[in-house]
N, C-alpha and C positions, 0 to 999 in steps of 0.2 A: 769631793766626789770626783771620780776619774772620768773626764769627758770623753776619753777614747773608748773605755769599756762600758760606760753608761751605768755603773753601779758603785755603791760605797764599798770601800775596803774595810774589813773588820780590824785590820792591823796594818800599821805602816811598815812593819818589818817581817812579820810571820806570814804564813800561807793563809789565804782566804778560806773561811769555813765553807764546806760544801752545802749547797741549798737545793731545794726541790727543782729549781730552774736549771740545775746542771743536768737534769734528765732531759735529753734533746726532744724526745717525743712529747713530753709534758709542755715544753716551751712552745712548740708549734701548736698544740691544742689550745694553750692560753691565748696565743695570738689570734687563732681562728675564732675562738669564742668571743673575744673582745671586739673583733671586727664585726662579727654578726650582731653583737650588742649595739654597736655604734650605728649600724645600718638600720636596725629595727627601730631604735630611738628616733632616727631621722625620719623614717617613713611615717611613724606614728604622729609626727608633728604636722602632717598634711591632712586636710579634709579629703574624704569623709572619715579617715582613720581616727582623727582626733575627736570625733563626735560619737564613735562607736564604743561599745563596751570593751575596753582594752585592759581590764583588770588582770586578765590572764598573762598578757605581755608584761604588764608592770611588775607582777610578782616574779616573773622570770628575770626581768632586769635587776630586781633587788637581789635575787639569788646569784646572779653573775657578779654583782658588786661585792657580795659576801665572799665568794670564792676568791676574788681578787685580793680582798683584805686578808684572807687566810694565807694565800701565797706570799703576800708581802710580809706578813708576820713571820713566816718561815725564813724569809730572806734575812730578817733581822735577828734570827736565832731564838725565836720565842715559841717554837713548837717541838714536837718529838723528833725521832730519827728520820733521816732523809728518805730511806727506803719505804718506811711505813706511811709517811705523809704523801710521797709520790704516788703510791698505789691508791690511797683513798682519794687523792685529788684528781687523778686521771679518771677514775670511775665517775666521780661527780661531774667533771667537765664533759665527759662523753654523754652523760644523761642530759646535761644542759644543751649540748650541741644538737640533740635530737628534738629540740623545741619546735613544734609545728608552726609554720607560717601560712597555712592554707587560706585564712581569711585575708591576709595581706596579698598573697599571690592571686587572689581574685581580681586585684586591680593592677598590681605590679608583676609582670611576668618573671618567672624564676631566672631567665637569662639576664635580665637587668639587675636583679638582686645579686646574682653571682658576680657580675661585672663590678658592682659597687663593693663587694666583699674582697675584691682582688687588691691585695696590699701593695702590689708592685705597679699598679696602674699609674702612669705619669700624669701630672697635673696638666690640664689643657689651658689654652688661652683663647676663650670664645670672644666674640665681638662685644662691643660695649653694652648693647641691650641685654644680651644673655648674662653678662657679668652683673648688671644691675638686678636682673631677675634672681640670680643666685644669692646676691647680697641680701635682697629683701626676704627671701625664704630662710636664709641662714639667721637673719635677725629675728624672725618669728620663732625659730627653734630655740635660739639662745634665751629669748624672753620666757618661753615655756619652761625651759630647764632651770632657769633662775628660780621659778616657783616650785621646783621639784626638791623636796627635802633630802632625797637620797643622793643627789648630785651636788657636790660642792666645788669640784675642780674640773673646769672645762677647757679643753684645748681646741683651737680653731686653726685649721690650715687655710690660709688665704693669701693671695698675692698682694692685695691692697690692704695692708695692716690697718692704717689709720682710718680708712673709710669704714671698715667693719666695726671698729671701736666707736666711731662717731655715730654710726647708725643706731647703736644701742645706748651709748652713754648719755646722749642729750635728750632722751625721751623723758617726758614729765613723770611717768609712772616710776621710772628708775630713781629719779631724784627724790620722789616722795617715799619710796620703799626703803631706802638705805640711809643710815646716818652718815656714812663715809663712802663716797664714790671717787676713786682716784686712779690715775694712770701712771705706771712706772715702767722703767726699762730694765730688762734683766741684766744688761751689761754694765749698769752703773751702781750696783749694790742696792738690792730691793729694799731691805729694812731702812737703810740710811736715806734712800730717796723718799720713802713714805714719811719718815720723821721730818724731813725738810719741808715737804709739801704741807704737812699738818701743822708746821710751825712749832713743833715741840722739840724737846731735848733728843739728841741722838742716842740716848741711853736705851738700849734694846729692851731691857727689862721693863722700863716705863712704857715703852711702845707696846710691848706684849700685853701688859695689864690694861692699857687704854683700849686696844682693839678687841680684847676679850669681852669687853662690856658693850660693844657696838655691833650693829648690823652693818656689814661692809660689803662693798663690791669693788674688787681690785682688778683693773685691766692691766695685764702684764704683757708688754711687748717683748717677745723672745724670738728674734728673727731666725735663729739657727736651731731652735728646739732643744737647747742644751739643758733647760731647767726641769728638774723633777719637781712637780707641783706638790708632792707629798713631803718635800724637804723645805718648802716655803712656809714660814710662820707656824711652826708646830705648836707654839704656845698661844696662838690666837683663838683657836676654835672653841666655841661655846654653843652647845645644842639649843640653848634658850634664845639664840639670835639667828637671824638669816645672814649667813656669811658665805661669800662666793669669790672664787678667783677665775677669771676668764683670761686665758693665755692665748695670744694671737701669734702664730708662727708662720713665717713665709715659706719655709721648706716643707718637705714631706718626710724627712728623716728624723726619727726619734730614737731614744735609747733602746737598743735591741734586746736588753735583758731585764727590763723593768716595766711595770705598769705605772706610768707617771701622771695619770689623770683618771677621773671617773668617766669622762665622756670625751670622745674625739669627734669633731665635726670637720669634714672636708668640704670646702666651698664647692668643689667640683660635683660632689654628690647632690648638691641642691640644683643641679641641672636636670634632676629627675623628671620633672613635669615636661620639660622640653624633649628629653629622650623618649618619654612615653608618647608624646604627640607624634614625633617623627616615626616611631615604630608603627603606630597605628595608621598614620597617613600613608606610609609605604613608599614614599619617593624622597629623593635626596633634596630636602629643602635648603640645605646649606649652600647648594649651588644654584638656587633659584632666586629670581628677583622677588619672589613672594616670601622670602624668609622674614622680612620685617613685618609682613602681615601675620604670618604664623606666630611670631614672637608676641605680637600684640594680642592675638587670641589667647595664647597661653597665659600671658600676664593677666588678662581680664578674667581668666578662670581662677585666679588667686591661688594657684597650686592645688585646686580641687581635682584629685586624681580621676574620679569618675567623670567629671565634666570634661577634663582634658581628653579622655578616651572617646567619649561620646562626640565631642566636636571634631576630633581628628577623623573619625570614621564618617561623620556626616559630610565634612568638607572634602574628603577623599572622593566622594561621589561626584562633586561638581568640579573637582580638581582646581584649576586656576581661573575660575570665573571671578573677576575682580569685584563685581557688584555684590555677589553672594558673600564673599569674605568681608566686605565692608559691613554688610547687614549683620553678619554673625558677630563681628566685633561690637557693633552698636547694641545688639540685643544683650550681649553679656554685660554691658555697662549699665543696664537699667537698674534703678533703685526702686525699692518697695517700702511702703509705710503700712505694713499689715502685720499684726501681732501673730497671726497664725502661720506666717511664712517661716518654715523651718530652715530652708536653705536657699538663699537668694541666687547664688551662682547656678546651682542645679536647676532651680526653677526657670531661670533665663535660658539655660541650655536646652531644656526640654521644650520651652516655648518656641525656640528657633527650629528644633527638629520636627516637632509635631505640627508646627504651622506649615511645613512643607511636605507632610506625608500624605499618602493617598487615603481616600475615605475608608476603604476596607481595612487597611492596616491600622488606622486610627481607632476604628470601632473594635477591632480585635484586641488592641492594646488596652482599651478601656475595660473590656470584659476581663482581661487578666488582672487589672488593678482591683476591681471590685469583687470578683468571684473566684479567682484562682486561690488554691490553698497556699499557705505561707511556705510550706516545705517545698513541694514540687508537684508536677502534674504530668501524667503520661501524655506524650505528644499526640498520639493517635486519638486518645479520649478527648483531648482539648480541641483538636480539629473537628471531630464529630460534634462536639458541643457548639462550636461556631456555626457549623452547617445547620444544626437544629435551631439555633437562634436567628437564622437567616442573615448572618453576618457575611458569609461567603457562599459561593455557588457550589463548589465541588472540593474534593479532597486535594487535588493538585494545587488549587489556589491556596488552600490552607498550608500545604507543605511549603510553598514559596514564601508566604507571609511569615511563617515561623522562622524560616531561614533568614529572611530579611531582618526580622526583629532580633534574632541572635547575632547576626552580623553587625547590626547597629549597636549592639551591647545593651539593648533595652531588656532583653531576656537572656538568661544564661542556661546553658544546656549541660546535661551530665549523662553518663553511661552511653557514650557514643551518640548522643543526640536523641536518645529514647525518652528522656525526661527534660522538662523545662520548668523554670520558675522565674518570676519577676523579681528584680533586685529590690530589696526592702526600701532602700533610700528613694528609689524612683516611685515605688508605691506610695510612700509617705508624702512626697511632694505632690503627686497627682491627686491624691485623696484630699489634700488640704488646699489645693489650688483650683481656682475657677477661671478657666480659659474658654473663650468662644473662638475657635480656630476654623475659619472658613476662607483661607487663602487659596487663590487660584482655582475657584470652583466655577467661574463663569457666571456668578450670580448677577442678576439684573435688579434685584430688590434688596433693600437693607433688611436686617432682622426686625422682627415684630417688636413693638414698643415694650412689651412685658419682658422680652429677652434681654434688653439693655439693663434691666434692674439687677440681674443675677450675677453679673460677671465683674471680675477685677481687671481682666485684660480682654480686649476684643481685637482679633486679627481678621481684617477683611481685604487684604491686599490682592492685587492682580485679579480684580473682578470687573464687572461692567455695570456697576451700580450708578445710577444717574440721579437718584433722589434720596434724601435723608429725611428722617422723621423731624417734625417741627421742633419739639422740645422733649427729648427722651429723659426719663428719670433715671439717673445713674449714680446713686449714692455711694457706690463702692468702686466705680471705674477709675483705675489708675493709669491705664495705658490704652491708647486707641491708635491702631495702625490702619491707615486707609490709603496708602500709597498705590500708585499704578491703577487707579480707577479712572480711565481716560474719558468716561462719559459724564463724570461729575463736573458740573459747571457752576453750581451755586450751593452755598451753605445757608440754611434757614437762619433768620436773624436771632432766634432764641435757642439755637441748637445747643450751645454750651451752658445754658442757664442753670441746669441741674447736674453739673459735673464737678462738685466741690473738691474731689480728691484727685482729679486728673493731673498727672505729672508728665506724661509723654504724649505728644500729639504729632502724628506724621501724616501730612497731606501731600506728600511729594508726588510729582508726575500726575497731577490731576489738572483739569482745565478751569479751575476756579479763577475768578477775576478779582475777588475781594474777600476780606475776612469780616465776619459779623462783629458788631459792637459787644456782643455777649462774651467775646474772647477775654475781655478785661476782668471777668469774674473768676478766671482760672488762677486763683491766688497761689496754688501749689505747683503750677506748671514749671517744669525744669527744662524741657526740650521741645522746641517748636521747629519742625522740619517742613520746609516748603520747596525742596529741591525740584528743579525742572518744571515748575508751574509757569509755563511760558506766557500765559495770558495774564498773570498777576503783575500789575504795574504800580501798585502802591501798598505800603504797609500802613495800617490805621494808627493813629496816635495812641490808641488803647494799648498797643504793645508795651508802652512805657510803664503800664501798671503791673506788668508781670515781674514783680520784684525778685522772685526766686528763680527766674530763668537763668540757666547756665549755658544752654546751647541754642543759638538762633542761626538757622541755615536756610538761605534762600538763593543758593547758587543755581544758575540756569534760569533765572526769572528775568523779567523785563522791568524791574523796579526803576522808576525815574530818579528818585533821590531817597536818601535815608532820612526818616523823620527825626527831628531833634530829640523827641521823647526817648529814643533808644539810648541816649546818654544817661538815662536814669537806671539802666539795667546794670548796676554796679557789681552784681554777683556773676555776671556772664564770664565764662571761660573760653568759649568758642564762638566766633562770629565769622560766618561765611556769606559773602555777598556777591551778587552780580547786578550790573546796572545796564539800563537801556542806553545804547551808544549812538543813536541817530542824532545828527546835528540839525535836523529839519527845524526851521524857524517856527513851525506851527505849534511847538510845545512851549514857546516863550510866553504865551498868554495863558497857559494852563496854570491853575492854582497850585499845582504840585511842582511846577518847574522852579528851579533855583540855579543860580550861577555856581553853586557848590553841590556836588552829589552827596558829599558827606559834610555835615555842619562842622564849623570850626570848633576845635577842642573837644569834639565828641569822642574820638578815639583815645586821646590821652586821659579821659575821665574813666575809662574802663580798665582800671588798674589790675583786675584779676585775670585779664585776657592771657590765655596760654596759646591760643590758635587764632590767627587772623588771616583770612583769605579774601582778597579784593579782586574781583574779575571785572574788568572794564574793557570797553572797546578802545583800540588805539586811536580811533577817529574822534573820540569824545574830547572836545575842546575844554569842557569844564574840568575834566580830570587833569589835562595837561597844564592848566593854569593854577591848579590847587595842589598838585602832587608834592611839591616841596614842603608845604605845610604838613601834609599827611606824614611824610617821612620824619619830620621833626617830632610829631606826636608818637609815632611808632617807637622811636628811640627812647621814649619815657616809660615803656611797658616792661618792667623788670622781670615779669613772669613769662614773657613770650618765648615759646620754644618752637613754634611753627609759623612761617610767614610766606604768603604768596602775594606778589605785587608786580605791577607793570611800571617800569621806570623809563620814560622816554629818552633820558640822557644818562650817559655813563657817570657824569658828575654826581648825580643823585645817589648812585651806588657807592661812590666814594664817601659821600656824606653819611649814608646809612652805616657803612662799615666803621667809619671813624667814631660816630656818636654811639653806636651800639657797643663798640669795644671799650668805651669809657664808662658804660653802664653795666648793669647785671645781665642784660640781654646780649649775650655773646654769639655772634653769627657762627663761629666755629663749632658751637655745640647745638646749633639750631637746625631744624628741618626747614629748608627754604626752597621756593620755586620762584625764580626771578626771570622776568622777560625784560630785556634791556634793549633800547634802541627805538627810535621813532619810526613808525611804518603805518601803512594803510591796511585795514582789514581786508582779507581776501575772501571772495565768495567761494572759490575753488582752490584748494591747496594742492600743491604738487607732491606733497608727502602723503602716502596712503593713511587712511583713518586708523588702521590697526597699529601702524608704527607710531603715529601721533599719540594714540591711547597708551601704548607701552611706555613711551617717553614720559607721559604725564603721571605714570604710576611711580616714578622714581622718587626717592626720599629727598634728594637735594639736586635740583636741576637748574641749569642756566640756559636760557634761550637768548642768543645774542643776534639781533637783527640789524641789517644795514650798517654793520660796523666798518670802521676804518682803523688801520693800524692795530696796535696790540696794547691797550691800556693796562697799566699795572693793576688796577682794580679788578679787571676781568681775570687776570692771571691769579690773583689772590683767591677769588671765588672758585676758580677751577681747582685749586688745591684742596677744596672741601667738597666739590661737587661729585655726585655719582652719575650725572648725565649732562651732556652738552648737545645743544642744537645750534649749530652755526648756520645762519640763514642769510644769504645774499651779502656776504662779506666782500668788500670791494677791493681789498689790497692783499689779502693773505695768499701766499703761494703754496703753503703746506700747513698742516696742523702743528708742525714742530715749532713754528714761530710763536705759538702761545706757551711754549715751555712744557713739552710733554713730560719731562722729568718730575714736574710738580703734580701731575694728575694721578696721584697714587690711588684714588678711590673711584676713578671713572669706570663705569660699567657699560654705559650706553652712550653712543655718539651718533648723531644725525647731522649730515652735511648736505646742504641744498643750495644750488644756484650760486655758488662761490666761484665766479668766472675765472679768477686768476690762479686758483689752486691747480698745480700740475702733478703733485704727488701728495698722498695722504701723510706720509712721513718722509722727511728729508734728513738723512743722516749728516749731511754737510752743514745744516743749520744748527742742529742741536745734537750733541753727542750722547746725552742721556735720553735713551729711547725706551725706557722701561715702562711700557703701558700694559703690564701683565694682568691688570685687573679688568681690561676691556672685554666684554662679553657680546655686545651687539654693536655692529657698525653698519649704518645704512647711508648710502650715498645716492643723491638724486640730482639730475640736471646740472652736471659739472662740465661746463663748456670746454675747458682746456685740460682736464685731468688726463694724464698719460700713463701713469703707473701707480700702483699701491705704495711702492717703496722706492726711494731714490738713495743710492749709496749702499754702503756695506750693511747687510742685514744683521741685526743683533739677535743672537739665538735666544729663544724664549720670550721674545718681545710680545707676541700675540698668543701666548700659550693658553689663555682663558677664552679666546674668541669662539663663540658658539654659532652666531648668525652673521653672515656677510651678505649684503644686498648692494648691487651696483646697477643703477638704472639711468639710462639716457646720458651716457658719457661718450660723445661722438669721437673724441681723440684717444680714448683709452685703448692701448695696445697690449699692455702687460698686466696681468692680474697676479699670478703666482710665479715666482722663480723657484727652481728646483731646490735651492738651499733653504726655502722657507718651510719645508714639509714637516719637520719635527716640531716646529713652533705651532703648527695648526692642528695638533693632534686632538683638540677638543671641538673642532668645527663640526656642527650638526646640520646646518642649513646654509645653502648657497643659492643666491638668486642673481643672475646676470641677464639684464634685459635692455634692449635697444642700445647696444654698444657696437656700432657698425664696423669697427676696425679690429675686433677680436677674432683671431684665427684659431686660438686654442686657449684653454684655461691655464696651461703650463707653458712658460717660456723656457726652453731647454738650452742651457749653456754648456752643461757637461752631461752628455747622454748616459754615460756609464754610471755616473753618480746617481742620477735620477732613477735609473732602472733598478738600483739596489734598494731604493726606499719604498716603503709602504705609505702612501699619502692618504691623509684624511681618514683615519681608522674609525672615527665615530660619525662620519657623514651619513645622515638619514634622508635628507631631502635636497634634490638638485633641480632647479628650474632655470632653463635656458630659453629665452624668447627674443625674437627679432634680432638675430645675429646673422646678417647676410653672408659674411665670408668665413664663418666658423667651419673649418674643415675637419677638425678632430676635437673631441672633448679634452683628451689629455695624451694622445698618442699611446694609450694603454698604460699610462703611469698611475692614474688614479684607480685604485682597487678598493672601492668603498664596501667593506665587508658587512656593514650594517645598513646599507642603503634601503630605504622603504619606498621612496617616491622619486620619479624622474619625469619631468615634463619638458618637452622640446617642441617649440612652435616657431614657424617662420625662420627656419635655419636651412635655406635651400642648398647651401654648399656642403652640408653635413651628409655625406653619402655613405659613410661607413661608421660602424661601431666596433670597439674591441670587446671580445667576450668578457674580459676581466672587469669591464666597467658596469656590467649588469649581472655579475655572478652572485650577488648577495642573496642569501637564503631568505632574508626578510623583505625582499622586493615584492611589493603588492600592486604597484600602479606604474605604468608607463603611459604617458599621455602625449599625443602628437597628431599630426595630420595623417589620415588613413593612407593617402597616396605615398607620402614619405615613408611610412612604415613598410608598405608593400615593396618599395624599390630599394630598401635598405640593404647594404652589403656588410659582410663581416671581414675585417681587414687582416685577420691572422689566419694564414692558410693552415696552420697546425690545429686549429679548432673549428668546429662547426658552430652554427648558431645554437646558443643554449636553448634547451627544450622548454616548452610550456610558457614562453613569453607571450604568445598570442592571447592566452587566457587572461592576462593582466593588462593587455593593451586597451586603452580607452581613446576613442577618436576625438579630436578637437576640430570643430567646423569653422571655416573661414568667415561664414556669413553670420555668425553669432558673436556676441561680446565675449572676449577671452576671459576677463575677470569673472564674469558670471559663470561661465562654463567651468573654470578651475574651482570655483567655490562649490559647485554641484559635484564635481569629481572628487573633491576633498571629502565631502560627506560620505560618498561611497567608499573612499579609501579608509576613513576612520572605522566604518563598519567592518571592512575586511580585516583590519588590524585587530579589532576586538574579537572577531570570529576565530582568527588564527593564533591569537595570543591571549588566551583566557587568563593566564597568570598575571598579565599586566592590567587587567580590568580592575576597577575598584570593587573589591569583594565585599559581599554581605548585604549591601543595601538594596540591590536590584531596583525595583520600581518604587521602593519605599519612599524615596525622595523624588518629588516631581520636578520636572524642568519648569522654571518660571514661565508663566503664560506670556509675559512680555519680553521679547528678545530683541535687542537692538540689532538692526541690520547694518553691519559694518562693511559691507561690500560696496564697491563703487566701480563703475566701468572705467577702464583705462582710457584716458584721453591723450592721444598722441599729439605732441607739441613739438615744434621746430625749435631747437636750441638757439 
């Protein structure tokens, strides 16, 4: 075979015989048809497509393979004249290309299908989680195609060749299905390699006869894609056996003149569910700290295309509410042991969505499920029927609900919205599912006893229920959600006695003080959630009888110690704990008090643990005396992939790193949240709650408290960390001393009360200043900080920075130099507060250079507070064309503004003192004061708390932005999804402190 031309020569000396593929139009048609075939095959491997009646598509795929075979035979000289064959073939291919994908396009938009069909699309390199997702879905398709008798030769384009092979090869069903499972390399002689591995003679004829009698699966590693799979083992094939070749190719280039496989799978195409989620969510998740949450949601949708779209549109409504995303991920992971459950993923998705919908929307949807025709229904007739059934009050309300349901993807519309129908998959799940959904209704009473008998799932979250029935009969109940019922103080002793099927129990954020003994009868319970039960101080020993428990979560409780019986929960995979940290001697005589908050060898006995979170008070002497033993036990958990722990000494981190590196639990591949350094718990933190919350959301964070010097263990962890909180470090003069060059993944950095730091980055200390991944930098109470950057600025060093906050830095004089402008092109929010030596945000060294530059092109929010000698924001150099918010408070020297600083068309709020605004002058004589600014000015009052006022103004600002930017609003859901009834107030008054 000629590797350059990609086809066989018919003669080594004469001219090659003309074939049908010498017809250029035919060749392009063949390529287009085969690419469409590959894309359709891939999409059909995804639910719900794989559970639908897809015989029409299967017949079409068989026809495509037949035409391929016909073209191949012509290439081998086994058909009639070229002109006659070309004409017939072109006609057949054109008919096949017209194959309708309407049912597929109901889930996957044509634009995504067109992009997948693009043969020139380059391979991407997504992050690790997305690669894992693609490999998992590609594995599923390969397994399906192995069962397809029409497909014998499969080529997979994948960057990680060995990983894709391993994902399939080692599966038990593969070993049972085939007589021969073998892996060979294309560059080493395929037949010879197979013969050697089989331990037989290298006689090719003997090998052919042997394989012809066997069911075989051959994995062929072909890095460059040079192998024509139709030329491999021509004498092996026997229709009586299952025989497959799966060829893994690293590149994307194949022979341009032949069809060398039956099916081509591109690993990139298996990012389909992720692309579908991003498209329906509508915002760039790749640049968001929520990307890992979104990937987690997509992963738990298991590639279910309808579930992915539904979740994306539902979460679009709440945008980046962390608690809602957590709940969505949790809901998707629920298991069901019910024979009538048709679709677990879709059931969980609908339970999440419907549990948050309004009463009227829910009743209208139920009406559609049980009474709407299967074809479609006139929208006007449907609304009139709803009115007749007293489900809604008027036509306008019906119009809105229809729009919301269509936008939520629960109904689909046709003929410009004149007709609607409910999706059949949704109808089937809702007809066969029994939910009691009463979240967020303000209920004060629990459902009647007889209602408990009917349902598989009961959702009663965000209510005001204070009393539960004594012993409800729940023979079918699998899931009970009761979180955020803040008036519930006690659970009746026999409450769980008649719940034999209960698998998920969520009592989080209630005021219960104890759990009843009847809990021990929940033999099937898999998840017990007690988060935020602040009055709960003990777990009963009966917890140890829950042998099927996989998740135990009591973060945010006041548990005194962990009962030794928890060590019997050998199936547990996730354990999240919080402990009471008071050292008051009054507890020493308590029966539950112990010198150990976690019994010895308990953690090491839980060998299935994948996630371990231990939240303790840094004041707890019991923890400090036993933490070394806990670290040793943690290092024995081979399956652990998530760890949160407090280590009073850096030496313990060294021990954890060393022991974990020698075991299967490798920190470099782990999600970790480490707090290092002995300290006392603070009642009031100097870091705002919203900043602390954002830091806590990071995948891998290191909080280093009261540190000295720069331990090598800290530098190693920073090489893996996505977030750093440096708190009260006593010797550091800059962040550079920790080795900025190793912080390749750092996205979030918080610095607080590090009194010796004089510059954030010091180019004289460390020449490698590439912190290009940093997105959030927050600096608080830095006594001697003088500048952001010392020494020569490295171009592009802060190119990803989106938020910068500098608060209470009394010596700070320089924030930005004019040569930093291009590196800050992604800055969106700037906060400078209580920095008394700041005269301007820009330090001008070369006025002409600075004038030529457009600074901060993406800046949306600017807050300047308590800056007594600020005389100019930027001398007119900052021209923020996308600015939406500007607040200026207690800046008495700021007498003038430059018109360019407020010329953004997106500007909707200017907040400041009324007197300052009235006396303000415009310092450019060539321009007058921009019009209409008075209409967006909001006064700040000196006799009221600034933080509270800004929070209130921000609510008004968001409303203005939604009114004026309808295209940026989450479309389609309207009021369909309610705001949770319990909203944590994260605002706190600013407390001025002397540095």
